[in-house]
C-alpha positions in Angstrom: 0.0 0.0 0.0 2.5 2.6 1.1 5.3 1.5 -1.2 3.2 2.2 -4.3 4.0 5.4 -6.2 0.3 6.3 -6.4 0.1 6.3 -2.6 2.9 8.9 -2.5 1.2 11.0 -5.2 -2.1 10.9 -3.3 -0.4 11.7 0.0 1.4 14.7 -1.5 -1.9 15.9 -3.0 -3.5 15.8 0.4 -0.5 17.5 1.9 -0.7 20.3 -0.7 -4.4 21.0 0.2 -3.5 20.9 4.0 -0.7 23.4 3.3 -3.4 26.0 2.5 -3.8 26.4 6.3 -0.2 27.6 6.5 0.4 29.7 3.4 -1.3 32.8 2.2 -3.6 33.1 -0.8 -3.1 36.8 -1.3 -0.5 39.1 0.3 -0.4 42.9 0.8 -4.0 43.6 -0.2 -4.8 47.0 1.1 -8.2 47.1 2.7 -9.0 50.5 4.3 -5.3 51.5 3.9 -4.1 48.5 6.0 -2.0 45.7 4.4 -4.0 42.5 4.7 -3.1 38.8 4.1 -5.8 36.4 3.0 -5.6 32.7 4.1 -8.1 29.9 4.1 -8.8 30.6 7.8 -9.6 34.3 7.3 -8.2 37.8 6.9 -5.1 38.8 8.8 -4.1 42.5 9.0 -0.8 44.0 9.9 -1.5 46.2 13.0 1.6 47.7 14.7 3.8 45.0 13.1 1.8 42.1 14.4 -0.6 39.9 12.5 -4.2 40.3 13.8 -7.0 37.9 12.8 -9.9 40.2 11.8 -12.3 37.9 10.0 -12.7 34.1 10.0 -13.9 31.9 7.1 -15.3 29.0 9.3 -17.1 27.1 6.5 -14.1 27.4 4.1 -11.8 26.2 6.8 -13.9 23.1 7.6 -14.4 22.2 3.9 -10.7 22.6 3.1 -10.0 19.9 5.7 -12.6 17.6 4.1 -11.3 18.2 0.6 -7.7 17.4 1.8 -9.0 14.1 3.3 -10.4 12.8 0.0 -7.0 12.0 -1.6 -5.8 10.6 1.7 -8.8 8.3 1.8 -8.0 7.1 -1.7 -4.6 5.9 -0.5 -6.4 3.2 1.6 -8.6 2.0 -1.2 -5.7 0.1 -2.8 -7.6 -3.3 -2.8 -10.2 -1.9 -5.3 -8.4 0.0 -8.0 -11.6 0.9 -9.9 -13.1 2.6 -6.8 -9.7 4.3 -6.2 -9.7 5.8 -9.7 -13.3 6.9 -9.3 -12.5 8.6 -5.9 -9.5 10.3 -7.5 -11.6 11.8 -10.3 -14.2 12.9 -7.7 -11.3 14.5 -5.7 -10.3 16.5 -8.8 -13.9 17.8 -9.3 -14.1 18.7 -5.6 -10.8 20.5 -5.7 -12.0 22.5 -8.7 -15.2 23.4 -6.9 -13.2 24.3 -3.8 -10.9 26.5 -5.8 -13.8 28.4 -7.3 -15.3 28.9 -3.8 -11.9 30.1 -2.6 -11.6 32.6 -5.5 -15.1 33.9 -4.8 -14.3 34.3 -1.1 -11.2 36.3 -1.9 -13.1 38.4 -4.3 -15.8 39.1 -1.7 -13.3 39.8 1.0 -11.3 42.3 -1.1 -14.5 44.1 -2.2 -13.8 43.6 -5.8 -10.3 45.0 -5.8 -8.3 43.7 -8.8 -5.3 41.8 -7.5 -2.0 42.0 -9.3 0.6 39.4 -9.7 2.5 40.9 -6.8 -0.4 40.0 -4.5 -0.5 36.3 -5.3 0.5 34.0 -2.5 1.7 30.4 -2.7 -1.7 29.2 -1.7 -3.0 30.2 -5.1 -0.8 27.5 -6.8 -1.4 24.6 -4.4 -4.8 23.3 -5.7 -3.5 23.0 -9.3 -0.5 21.1 -8.0 -2.8 18.8 -6.0 -4.8 18.2 -9.2 -1.6 17.4 -11.1 -0.5 14.9 -8.4 -3.9 13.2 -8.5 -3.7 12.8 -12.3 -0.2 11.3 -11.8 -1.7 8.9 -9.2 -4.5 7.9 -11.6 -2.0 7.1 -14.3 0.0 5.0 -11.9 -3.1 3.2 -10.7 -4.1 2.3 -14.2 -0.6 1.1 -15.0 -0.7 -1.0 -11.8 -4.1 -2.4 -12.9 -2.7 -3.3 -16.3 0.2 -5.1 -14.7 -2.1 -7.2 -12.5 -4.4 -8.0 -15.4 -1.4 -9.2 -17.5 -0.2 -11.4 -14.6 -3.7 -12.9 -14.3 -3.6 -13.8 -18.0 -0.4 -15.7 -17.5 -1.9 -17.9 -14.8 
């Protein structure tokens, strides 16, 4: 289970989504003249040199954890490769939906301010990386399935 390459890909995809809790999605967005950082957990403003949590995104925080657990759950479905592939495709769709919700939350929090490339945080690039890792896992699962089928034909 753990020694398979698709397990590593799925674990890294889950880790990429969990990393959204640590990194920012947007940096130095000026709201009311105060530099603000946007994370999955909420808005953080620089007040007197200290980060102050001014608004929470509770629903987004909870859903992010659930989205990150989907690829992790797929790791343990190694006995049924067809279900594992189905769960991986479902995880991709859920991550796309989560990314859209995340973008709409950032747009609402900034009040429609156009963000430049200098405002982008690392968190903006983590969902596409997770999707790429899941597609690599799907490819490895299918290759593993083909290997098992060819071994069955030889018996």
